[in-house]
N, C-alpha and C positions, 0 to 999 in steps of 0.2 A: 701423681700430679695434684696440685692444690686447687680445687674448685671453689674455694670459699669466696663468697661475695664481699668485696671490700666495703667499708662504710664511707659514704661520700661525705667529705668535709665541706665542700663548697655549698653556698645556699642554693636552694631550689630556684629554678628559673622562673616559676610563676610566684609572684609575690603572695598570692593567696595561700600558698603552702609553706611559706617561710614564717614560722612561729616567732623568731626572734625579731624579724622586721615588723610584724604585726604588733608585737608587745611594745616595741620601742615607739612605733607611731602612736599607740595608744597613751603611752607615758608622756610623750611630748604634747598630746592634746590636753591631758590633765594638767601639765605644768602651765599651759598657756591660758586655761580657763579658770584654774583654781590654785594658783600658785601660792597664795596667802592662806586660804582656808583649808587646803589640803597638803599637808607637809610630810606626812608619814607614807612613804611610798615603798616600804619594806614588804616582804612576802607575807607577813602575817596579817597585813591589812586587808579586811574583807572586800574593799573596793578593788584592791590589786588581784586578789583571788578571783573575783568576778571577771575582771579584765582578762585574765589568763584563761579562764574557762571560755570566754567569747572567742579569744584567739584560737583556742584548740578547736572550737566548732567551726570557725572559718577555715582552718586548714583542712578539716574533714571534707567541707564542701569544695574547697580548692582541690583536693585530691580527686574528687568525682569529676569536677569540671576538666580536669587534665586527662581524663580517661581516653583511650583510643576511641575515635568516633565510631568504629564498627561495634565497640562494646557498648557504647551509650545507645546506639540504634537497637542493638539486640535486647537491651534492658528496658526498653520502652514498655509502659504499662497501659498506654491509651487504647490499644487495640488498633491504631492505624499502622498500615504496612509502610515500610520504607519506600519512599518515592524515588528510588535511584534506578538507574537504568543500566543494563549489562552492555558489554561492548557490542554485541550482536544487535542490540536494540536501538542504540544511538549512534553508532559509527558509520554503518553502511549507508549509501545514498542511492537512489535510483539512477539508472544509467544517464550520463551527460555526454561524455566523449565517445568517439567512435570505438575505443577499445573497450569501454563499458558495455556497448551494445553487442560487441563481439562475445564478451563473457556471458551476457544473458543468453545469447543464442547457443553458445557452447554448452550451457547448462542444461539445454533441452535434450532429452534422450534421443531425439530423432537427428540431431546435429552434431557432426564430428568437428567441423570448423566453420568459420564465417568470416567474411569481409564486408565492409561497408565503404561506399564511395559516394561522396557528395555530388550531385549533379552540378555542372557549371552553368546550365542555362537557367533563365529566369522563369518562374519565380524561385528564388533561392530557399533552401530548408528542405529540399527533397533529397532523399537518400536512395541509392540503389544497393540492394542486398544480394550478395553472392554467398550461396550455402554450399557446403559439402555435406551430404547425408552421412549419418552414422552407418547406414547400411551400405556397403560398399558397392553392391550391385547397382544401386539407384544412381550412383555417379558415373556409370559406365554405360555405353551403347553397344557393347560387344557381348556375344554369347559364345561359350566354348562348347563344342560337341566333339565327339569321337565317331569316326566312320571306320568300317573294316571291309575294304574291297577284297572279295574272295581271291581274285588272281594274285593280288599282292601279298596276302597272308599276313598282314599285320595291322595295327591300329594307327590311325593318323588323327592327331589333334588338329582342329580347325577353329579359328576365331571368325565370328561373323559379326559384322557391324550393321545395325539397323538405325534408322533415324532416332535421334534423342527424344526423350519422353516429352519435351516441351517444343519440339518442332511442329510446324503446322501439320506435316504429314501425319503425325502421331495423334492428332486431335480427337478423332473419332474412337480411339482406344483407351481414353481417359476413364471409362467405365467398362464394366464386363460387356463383352459381346460374344455372340455365337458365330463361329466361322463357318462359312458354307463352301468355301473353295479358295485354293491359292494356285495361280498359275503364273508362268514366266511371260514377260512381254515380248520375248523373242521366240523364234521358232525353235523347235526341238533340235538339240545339237549345237545351237548357237547362243545358248542361255548366258554363258559367262564370257566376259570379255577382259582380257588382261589389261591392267592399268600400265600404261607406258612407262618404262623404266623401272618397274617393281615386279615382285612376285605376288601381288594382290590381284584379285579378280572382282569384277563389277557386274551387278545384274539388276534388273527391275523386275518386280513381281506385282501382280494384281491380286489384292486380298478382298475377297468378298466376305460380308459380314451382316449379321443381323442385330441391331442394338435392341436393348430392353424396351425402348420406346421409340416409335417412329418407323419410317420405311427402311429397307434394307439398303446397303450402299457397297461401293467398291472404292478402294483406295490404292493408288499406285505408290509402291514403296521402293526405294533403292537399298540394295544389300551389297556389302563388300566382304569378300572372303579372303582369309589368309591362312594357308597351311603352316602351321608352326612346327609340325614334326619334320625334321630333316629328310629330304627324299634322296634316294640313291641316284635316281635320274628323272627329273621333273618331265622331260618330254615323253617318257614311257609311262610314268606313274600317274600324272594328271588325268590322262583319258579314262582311267579307272576310278580315280578319287571323285571327280566333279559329277559324274552321274549319280554316285551315291549321295553327294552333297545335294544335288537337286531333289532327289527323293526326300531328303530330310527336310528341306525348305518347303516343299509343297504339302508335306503331310499335316493333317489337321486332327488326326486320331479321333478322339471322342468328345472333345469339349468339355470334359469333366474338370472338377478343381484340381485333380492330380494329373491332368493332361500335361505331358511334357514336350508337346510339339512346339517348334520354334516360335510359331505366330502366337501360340498361347502363352508361352513364356514372355513374349514381347508385350502382350496385352496386359499381363500381370505386373511387369515392371513399370509400364507406362501409368497403369492405375495406381499402383503403390506409390510411385513418385509424386503424382498429382495429389493424392490423399496426404502424403507427408507434407508437401508444400502447403497445402490448404491448412493443416494443423499448425504449421509454424507461422504462417501468416495470422492466423487467429491468435496465437500466442503472443507475437510480437506487437501486435497493434495495441495491446494494453500498455506497453511500455513507450508509446510515442510520447514526445515532449511537445510543449507549446510551439506552434508555428513551424513545426516539422512534420514530414510525412514520409512513410515508406512507400515510395513511388513505384518501384520496380523490384521484382523478386526473380532471381535466376539461380539455377544450380550450376556448379562447376561442371566442366567437361573435361575429359582427360586426354592428355597427350602422353602416350605411353612411351617410356624410355626402356631401350634393351641394351643389355651389356653383353659383349662378346669378348671371350678371352680363352687363352690356353693356360691352365694352371698345373704346375708339376707339384706332386705330393709324395711324401714318404710312404713306405709300406705301413699298414695297420691304420691308416686314416679312414674313418667312416664318411664316405664321400657325401651322403645325404645330409648328415649332420653338419659338415663343414660347409656345404653349399647354403644350407638353410641359415646358418650364421652370417655368412657372406651377403645373402640376399636381404636378410633383415637389417643388417648394418646400412647397406646401401639404401634401402627403402627409408629407413629413418633419416638418413642424410637428405634424400631428395624431398621427403615429405615429413618434416618434423611434427611432432605431435604436442598438443598442449598438456604440460605435466601439472597435475593438480597435487597440492600439498595438503597435509593435515595440520591442525592447529598446533599440536605438540612440536612438529618439525619446525614451524615458523617461529614459535615463541623463543627459541633459543637464539635467533638471529634477527628478529624484526621486533619493532615496538607494536603494541596493539593497534594503535591508530594507522600504522602502515598496513598491517595485516588486513584489517577490515575496511580498507579504503576501497571505494567503488560499490558496485551492487553486490549484494549477498547472493551466493550460489548454493543451491540444494546439494550439490555434488562435491563441495569442498572449497578450497582456496586456490585461485588462479592468479598469481602475482603477475604484474605487468612484465617483469623480466622473463617469465615462464611462458608468456603468450608468444606463440609462434609468429614469425615475422609477417607484417602486414603485406609488404612488397613481395611478390612472388618472384622466384629467381629467373633470370633469362639466359644464364650461361651454366653448363655443367663441365667441369674440368677433369679430364681423364686422370690427371695427377691426384685429385681427391679421391677418385674411385679406386685408384691403385693403393693409396694409403689405407683405405677401409679394407680392402682384401688382405693386404699384409698384416694388418691388426689381428687377423684371425689366424695368424701362424702358430699361436700358442694360446694358453689360457690367460695371459696377462692382458691382451687386447691393447697393447701400446704400440707407439710408433717405434720404428728402427732407428736408433740413435748411435749404434756402434756395431762393430762386426760381430757376427753371431755364428754359432755352429749350426749350419743348415741341416745337418743330419738329425738334429734334436727337434726340428720344427715340423709342423704340419705341412706347411707350404714352403717349397724350395725356391720356386720362380713362377713369375707371371709373365706371359708373353702374348703378343698380338692383341693388346687391349684396345677396344674401340667401343664407341657408343652410336646408338641410332634412336630416332624417335618416330612416332606414328600418329596420325590423326585419323580417326574413323577407319582404322585398319589399313590406312594408306601410309606408305613410308614417305617421310618428309626429307630426313637426312639419314644417310647410311655411311657406316664405316668412318665416324669421326675419330681421328686419332688423337688430336690435341685437346680439342674442347667441342662440346655439343651446344650450338646456338638453338635455344628452344623457340618455339613459336611465341611471339610477342603478342599475347592476348591476356586481358585481365581474366578472362574466363576459363582458359584452358590451363590446368595445373598439371605439373609432371607427376607421374606415378610410375613406379618400376613395373614392368611387365615380366613376369616370371616365364610365361610360355614363349614370349618373342626373344628372350635372352638366349644366348649361345654360350655355355661354358663347357669347355672340353677338358677333362683331367687326364693327366698322363702319370702313370706310376712305373717307375723303374724303365722308362723309355717306351712303354706300351700304353695305349689308350684304354682308360678304365671307364666302364659304363656305370650309370646310376639310374634310379628310378626317380623321374621328374615329379610324378604325382606325389610320391613320398615327400619330396622336398617341399612342394606346395602345402601339403598338410603340416610339415614341421614349421614352416614360416607362419602359417595361420595360428598354430598352437603358441608360437612365441608372442604373436601380437595379442592373442587372448590372455596369456599369462601376464604380459605387461599391463593390460587394461585391468586385470584383476588385481594386481599389486597396487595400482593407483586408485582403486575404488575407495572413496572415502565419503564423507558427509560434512554438511555445515555444522560446525561446533561453535560453542560460545565459552567465554571466560566467565566463571560464576563469580558473583559478587562476594567479597571477603566475608566470611562468617565471624561474627563477634562472640565473646563470651558474655553470658548473661549475668548481671550483678543486681543486687537488691538497691538500686539507686533511689528508690522512693523510700525506703526505710529511714526513720529518723529516731536517733537517741537524744533524749532531752538534755540540755546543758545542765539543768538542775540536778540530774542524777549524778554528775561528776563533781558537785560541790561537796564539801566535808559534811559528815552526817550532823555536826552540831548545828548546821544552818536549818535543818528540819525541813528541807524542801524536796528531798529526794524520794525515792520509793519507800524507804524506811520510815520517813516522816517523823513525827514527834511521839514521845512516850505518852501513855494514857494519863500519867501524872502531871503533864504539862499544863500550865495555867491557860485560862482563856486569852489572857493578853499575849502570851507566848505563841499561842496558835494564831492569833490574829496577826501578829507581826510576820510569822512564817507565810501566812496566806498572802499578806501584803507584798512580801518578796516575790512569792510565786506570780503575783499579778504584774509585778514589775518585769520579772523575767519573761513573762508570757509574750510580751511585745517582740523581744529578741528572739525567742523560740519560734514564733510565727514567721518572722523574716527569714530565718536560717531554713526552716522547713519549706518554706516557699521556693527557695532555690533547689532543694531536693526534688520538689514537686515538678519544678520546671525541667530539670535534667531528666526526670522519668517521664516526661511528655514530649520528648524531643521530636519524635515522628509526627505527633499532632501539631506541633508547632510549625514545622516545616511542610506540612501537608498542604495540598491544593484542595482539600475538601471544602466545597462551597457551603456546607452547612455547619462548619465549625463556629462555635459561638464564643470563644475566649482565646486569647493569646497569651494570658498569664494563668498559672496553674497553682494556685495556693492550696494547700492541703489541710484539713482539719487536724487537730492534735487531740484526738480523744484519749490517747494513752498517757497524757501527763497526769501525775498525781493530783487527785482532787480538782481535776479540770472543771467538773461540773458546777463547782462552786464559783468559778470565775467567768462562767458564760451567762451574760445577762438574759439570753433568750430561753434558757432553760429554768423551769420553775422547780426549785429543789423540793417544795412541799407536795406539789401534786403531779410533777412530771416523772415519766418512766425513762430513765437513762438509756435503756437499751433501745426502746422505740425511737427515741430522739436521735440516736446515732444512725438508725436505719433510714430515717428520713432524709433523702438526698436534697430536699429543699427547706430543711430547717432553717431558723433564723440565723444561726451561726454561719452556716455555709453561704447563705445568701449575702450576710454582711461581709463575709471574706471576698466573695466575687465582686461586690459593688465597690469595696474599698480598693480592690486590686485595679480595676479599670472601669470607667464609665463606658456607657454605649458609644459615645463619640470617641473616646480613646481607643476602644476596641476596633471600631471601623477604620480609624486612621492607621492604627498599628497594623491590622490585618491587610490593608491595602498595600502599606510599605512592604511587608513581608512578601506579598505576591509580586510586587515589583522587583523585589530582589530574586525570586524564583524566576521570573521572566528574563531578568538580566543574565542569568546563567545561560540562557539560550540566546543571549544577544538581542532580545526582543524587549519591546516596551508598549504600553497603551496610554502614554501620557496625553497625546493628542485627543484620543477617544474620551479619556477622563475629564479633560479640560472642557470639552463640548458638553459632556453630561453635567458638570458642575455649573457651567454657564446656563444651561437650561433650568437647572434647579434653582438658580437665583431668581428666575422670573416666576412671579406669583400672578396667577390670572385674577383679573378684577380687583387689583391692589389698590386702585384709586380710592382715596378716602379711608383706607384701612388704618386702624391705630398702629403706631410704630411697633408696639411690643408684639401685636398680633402678626404684623408683617414679618418681623425678625423670627418669631417662633414658627411660622409657616415656612420661611426660607430655611431654617434649621431642620425642620422635618423633612423637606424636599432634599435638602443635602444629604441627610442620613440615608434616605430612600435611594439617592444617587450613589452613596458610597456602597450601600448593600448591593445594588445592581452591578457596580463595578466589580465587586468581589466575585460575583457569580460569572461575569464576563470573563475576568482574568482566570478564574478556576477552570471554565470550559476551554479557554485558549491553551492553558498549560496542558490540560489533558490531551489535546490534539496536536500539540507542537512537535512531538517527535516524528510523527507521520508527515506533518506539514512541512518540516525542514527536510526530512529524507526525500519527499517527492516534489520538492519546491518547483521544479521545472516541468513536471509532467502535465499531460493533457488529461483526457477523461479517465484513463486507466480502466480498471475492471470494477464492476459495481460491488463485487464481494470485497475487494481490497478497501474500497472507500467507506463501506458500512459493514462492520463485522457481524453485527446482529442478524444479518440476512443469511449467515451461514452457521448451522449448528454441526459441530463435531463432537462424536462421543467415542471413547475408548472401551472396547469390547475384548473378550478373551480372544476372538478371531482377528482382531485388528481394529482399524479406526473407521467408523462409518460417519456418513455426512448427509445433510439435507439442506436444500435452499428453501427459505421461507418467504412469505411476504412481509410487508411492513408491520402487520399485526402478529407475526410469529407463527402463522399457520404454514405447516410444511407443504411445499408444492411438488418437489422433486427430490430423489434421493439416489444414492449410489446403488449400484446392483450388487457389488461385492465389497468386502472390507478392503481398506487400503493398508499399506504397511507403515504409514507415517502420516502425521498431521499434514506435512508439507505436500505429500502426494494427494491428500484429500482437497487441500486448497487449490492445487493446480488443476485437478480434474474437475472440480466444482466451478472454477473460473471458466473453463472450456465449455461446460454445460450451460453455464448462464448465458453464453453467446449463442450456442447451438439452439437454445430453447426459444429464440426470438423468430425462428423460420419454421413454417408448417412442414417443409419438405424433410426436416430432420427428424420428425416424429414417425412412429409406426405403433402398431398394437401387436401383443402377444397374448395368447390364452392365459387366464388366470382362473383355474377352476372352470366354472360355467360361464365366467365373465371375461372382460378384455381389460388389459392394463396398457396403458401408454408407456412407450419406451422412447429414448432418444439415442440415435446413432450418429457417428461422426459423418458418415456418408450413407446415402439410401441404399447403396450396394452392400453395406456391411452387414454381417450376419450376428455381430456381437453388439449388445446394448451397453451404453456406459451410464445410462441413468433411467429411472422409471418413476411413473406417478405413485403416489401412496394410495390413492383410491382406485377401485376397479369399476368397470361399467357394464351394463347389462346388453349394450347394443353398440354397433359401430357409430351410429348417429350420436349417441350420448358421448362416446369417447371423442368424437370429432368436435362436439360442442365444448367439452372440457379442454380440448387441445387448443381451440381458438381462444377460450378464456384464459388459459395459462400464458399463451403468447402475448395477450393484451396485458396481463398482470406483470409479466417479466419485462416487457418493453417499458411498461410504465415505471418499474423499478430502475431501469437503466437510466431513463430520462431524469428521475427524481434523485438518484443517489450517486450516479457516476459524475461526481463534481470533480472539477479540476481543483487541485490544492490551492491555486490562486483564488478561485471563487470562494472556497471554504475560508480562507484567510481573510478575505474582505467581509464575509459574513460576521466573523468575529470583530473585526475593527469597526464595522459600521453598526453593530448591535442588532443584526438581523437574527432573531432568536431561533427560528426554524432552519436548520441547516440542510435544506433540501431545495432542489430546483423545482419548486412548486409553481403551479399556474398562478399568476399574480392577480390577474383581473377576473373578478366575479361579479355577477350581477346581484346587487342587494335584493331585488325583487324576487329573486328565487328562494331567498331564505328568511326575509322579513315579511310577515303577514300583518297587514293593517285591518283592524276590525273595529266594529262599533262599540262603544262603551255605553251601556244603558244607564240612566233613561234618556231617551232620544225623542223629542228635542230637548235641550239644544243639541246640535250635531257635535258629538265628541268621539274622537278616535284615539285608539292605542295601538300597540303593535307587539307582536311576538317574533322571536328569533328561533328558528328550527335548525335542527342538526343537519338535514339533508335537503336538497332541492325540492321544490314544489311542495313545501311545508309538510315534510314527512320526517321520520325518525322521532328523536326526543325534542321536547320543547326545552330550550336552554334558558331563555330570558324572557321576561314579560315587562313591557313598559309600565311605569308607575305614574306617568304625566298624562293628563287629559290634554289633547289637542283639539280645541274648539275653533269653530269659523262660522261664517254665515252660510257658506255652501259646502257641499260635500267635497269637491275637488280641492278647495282651500284648506279643508281640514286634513285631507290626505296629504297635501303638500307640507303642511305643518308637522305632520307625523313623520314624513320622510326626512324633514330637517332634523327632527328629534332622533331618527335612526343614525344620521351622520355624527350627531352628538355622541350617541352611545358608542359608535365605532371609534371616534376620536379619543374618547375616555377609556374605552374598553380594552385598549392595547397596553395600558400601563397598570401593573398590578397594585400600585399605591392608590389608585382610585377606587379600589374595592374595600369593602368592610364586611366582616362576619360578626353578626349580632347574635346575642343569647337572651331573647325576650323572656323565655321561661325555661324551666328545667327541661333538659334533654331536647331543646329546640334551638337549632342554629340556622341562621339565614344568611345567604349571600346577597349583598347589596352592591350596586354600581351607583356611585355618587357623582354628582356635578361639583364644580369647583367651589360652589357655596355650601356644600354639604347636602344639598337636595338629592332625594333618592330618584335616580333616572329610571332605573329598572332593577329588578331582583330575580333570582332563580325561583321558578314556580314551586319547587318543593322545599319543604323544611327537612333538616337533617338531624340524626339523633346524636351525632358526635360532632366535634370540631374537625376531626380528621376527615370525616366524609364531606364536610362543608368545604374544607380546603381542596379535596380532590375535584368537587364540583366547580369551585372557582378556577382552578387550572384548567379544566376542560372548557369552560366558557372563554377564558383569556386565550387559550391556544385556538379555539375556534375562530374568534374574532380576528386574532392576528393572522391565521393562516389564509382566511378567505378574503378579508376586507381591508387589511393594513396597507396592501399594495407594496409593501416593502420587499424588494427583490430586483434583481437585474439579470441580464444576460451578457455573456461575452461571446464573441465569434471570431474565430481565427480566419483572417482574410484568405490565408493559403487554401483553406478547405472550400472556398467559394471559386476557386480557379477553375474555369470551364476546361473539361477534360477534352472536349471536342469542339471543332469550330462551330460557331452559331450560338454558343452559350452567352449568357448574360455576364458582361464585363463590369468590374468595379472601376469606374472612371473617377480618379481623383485629380483635381486640377493642379494641385500642388506637387505631385510626385508622378513620374512616369511608371513607377512600379508600385501598384496599389496592393500588392499581395505579400511580399517578402517580409516576414517577422513584424507583422502589424496585427493588433487586435482591437476591435471596437467593443466598448463597453456601453451597453444601453440601459440607461436608468429611467424610470418614470419621473417625470418632472414635478409631479404633484399639482399639475393643471390638466384639465380637460376641455375639449372643444368638439363641436360637429364637424367632422371632416368632410362630410357630404355638402356642407355650405361653405363656399370660399370666404375667407376672411372672417370666419365666425369668431366671437369673443372667446377668451380664455376664462375658464371658471375654475376656481380653486377645487381640488378634489384631494383624495388620498394619494400618497402619503404627505400629509400636511407639513411634517417636520422637514421633508426633503425640499420645501421651497426655501428653506432658511439658507441664506448665503454662507452661514458659518459651516452648516452641514456639507454643502457642496464643496466647500473648500477642503474640509476633512476628506470627504470621499475622493476627490481628485488627488489630493496628497497621498492617500493610502494606496490608491491604484497605482501610482507612479512609483511609490516606495516598494510595493509588492511585486510589481513586474520585473522579470529578469531584465538585466541591464541591456541586452541586445534586442529587446522587443519594444516597438513603439506602441504605447496605448493611445487609443482616441476615445474620449469620453463624451458621450451623447446624452442630454437631458431632453427626453422625448415626451410631448403630450400624449395623453390617453384619449380614446374616443369616449364621449359622454354616454352613460348608460341610456340605452334605448334608441341610439343614433346607429345608423347603418354603417358597417365596416367593409369597406370595398378592398379587393385584393392588392390594390396599388397604394393604399392609404399609407402616408408617412407617419402613422400613429404607433404608440407603444403597443396598443391593443392588437393591431394587425401584425406588427413585428413578432409578437408573442405567439400568435397563431402559426405564423409561416416558420418561425425558428423551431417550435416544438415538432412540427410535422417533419421538417428536415432532419432534426436531431433523432427523432424515432427511427427514420430510415437509415441514418448514418451509423447508429449504434447497433443496428441489426447485424447478424452474422452474414459476412461477405455481400454487402449491398450491391445490387446490380445496377449498372449505369442507366438502363432505361427507366428504373424506378426512381433513382435519386437524382437524376438530372433535372427534370422539371421542378423538383422541390428546391434544389440548389439555385436554379435560375430564379425562381419566384423570391426566394429569400435574398439573394443578390439585388434584385430590382427594388425590393422594399428598402434595403439598406441605402442604395443609391439615392432613392426618393427622400430618405430622411436626411442624407447629407445635403442634397439639394435644397430641401426645405429650411434647414438650419443655416445654410450659407445665405439664403434669400432673406 
């Protein structure tokens, strides 16, 4: 076979790679500009030779430009990583549709299946959850026991039904109790009463118990018994069976953890089911969407389906194996399972966007088509069951489509097939021959009962016996094997790997010219005259321009990752590269002194004159800012996003120069250009930050608060160790608060457990202590009764009192983290769009008097005041700023008032980094100054710094401090659904324009930039921070962005609310932003806590609702 690569005779698709095309274009240009003076266009002409060399250089760059993008990315030399996302990072989304929530629930190890049903009553947006636990026993209320009446001489299997774990009767047993007695409610001999029309028996028992906390109690429970072993004669057998059953029911044995008494097993099941439901509720609440709520959680209840039939089999058939296959097939037909797939299986039939559609799952991929039906069946047909039985006639497992030799099959015939169903051990329908109508209930799902089924085998005309317990074990084994086969994990499609090439390398054009030119590496001979050397050097200078242009393209291609990076600190978009390797280049560089300079040192200097000139000639500062912003616009457009409106407002503000009246035109234009450049730089940082957060913001677009560790990655530290993965939850400063007790198998397992712990850690009842040497260590448990800790404190404590103090402090810190960092993606998106620098739900209103200290400036008199700004309240911590202006007045109060006005100027100027200046008055002395609009120094950092880097750090600290505490730039959103009164008597949201004030509505509460004294009716409005938010242009932008960012089915209501003036009283009913903030944060702290109790959260919810109603009323008036 001939594998030779043919020569392609057609021209290259890229013109830059087509030498003939380039040469002809050059020739046409020469003819057009020098038709009369340049007539020799033959190959020997030096000009033509240069043209061809240039064309070859262009084709080299064209070849590099046409490289596969993966190769260009791999060949980058800038050090920037490729900012591309894998399929698993960019394609999945948080759950939106009901099927998405089903997948999220099925992904949890405690859940086997789940269904969600929207409530039809108002307010809309509430969902009812129906769970099937992964542990089968928790779905059932029946317990199987074996009794052995001595007179009958054999074992009898009995199923006993107790109340379900979530029935009111089972309430006291949600926690471990100690049983003190069990008695029947009826007299001896009359304990059991046959249920009419069935073979089931009913009884009531009084269960006496002692809870861990509180007085002893007695609970009346119902019990239904069903003897599942066939009896020869019920009339004679039951009098011996029922007394044995009564003894088993009333036995409490020893109350130990291994106690197998029925009441103890009942207590364990009720406790485990409650704990499992509590874990699932805690897990699912983090996936809640805006204006939706998981209102009701229920677990499935079983209606048992029994199959009765006579099956004729051939000799040699293993009856237990055959019956196990039949039961397994019927069980999977009645209760289909969700089949998880691996990535490799799906890639052969599905596109990546279809595979990764919906939420990501730790356990693999669950396609919509594989998700078991949402609508539960209401009829079972015996014909379907017959077909399943006959499929087990041989190894093929197929339907019968033609006549077969029955002697070669396992099953020869099926007779007397019928179906029955049971609720709470009570028969509902028996002996259904054609079809079985199931109980029409969303909650009761059908499940095959092996013990209630009656399968009789006949072999060669005689009845053949089998071991039912062995059959049950085989069916369970088949289910476990199926589960093991489907066990998979979430996988990703790796980014394509490229081949690395030396794209930055540049081979000079002059090295390709004939030797006679004297410009290549060989140069000229020593015998060449000075004139000849000068001519050669002149040609090199001519070629240098073209060399630099061509090398610039190589530099651009070799920095492609940097060019497309979202790095906010990037300072160039063009990447020219110096050509130090050109022959005799040092003679052509004006910035190098041939007589006194050291060539090696010059090349090592990254800021030498040659490099600086290259950078400045490539792009000016204005060109860089414009080009960089356009590039970031392109990257945003990839996500379907833009920040044009935000940029337009920023440039509008930049065009306004304070105190510009009377300013010379050239000074005004220069100041506007400076402010525009500062706005461009600010927009680069905003766009870069937005790009960094966009994948998560788009993925979680519709989500509500989520989990604090999902929203802020830095609060969770995960490390790989030889034993597994360890994790720790930290505070905002990086100090570890809690850590895992044992290593986990994966990063995802760490994230899931840490997310659960972050919720548990908000309630004191979830903490306990254990010995740690001579000291105590705090631990966290899922329930107080648990013996196993899932997290522990880092520190140990010498006494219970110290441990309790640390517990309370930890609760305060973690609750504060929830309030600050559990942002809705909608909030975070608006923070980006509105230019709110600190992406936290921080307290907006602070008293300046707590941080600004006014002091006397000697000599006195005259009265002169200055001020200091401190890091912490009550003038503690570090001193950050000292005022540099003297505020004088005739009286002390007037001077203090003047100083306070100066504080407001400092706050107004201090939130903009362009108003700061770092000066260098002497060697190794750097100062941070805050300037007024006219250049006057308003304040300065009290310390001098040895380096510019230290001064920049101090500047950022001051800027962040002023913005965080005094800018008042922030807002709150409240979902009306969360204010719906759970019980009668709660405060209602009364909206005049709509009868339903709760469904899919959000109020956004912004500070208006005005303040007033709410204790005085009709008090005047005074301008306060945030001063920029009084601008109608800003308000227009804010309202536009809110409506643009809100999901389409949600109606936003935007409120601009006045703040209470500093020093004025704030009443609980005030319609002020200050009061709303107080009530909102108090409510949110309770709402985000683990399992908030209604008596705790109800008054906070009512108070918040009342304040919101008052705000609406005030704004309407």
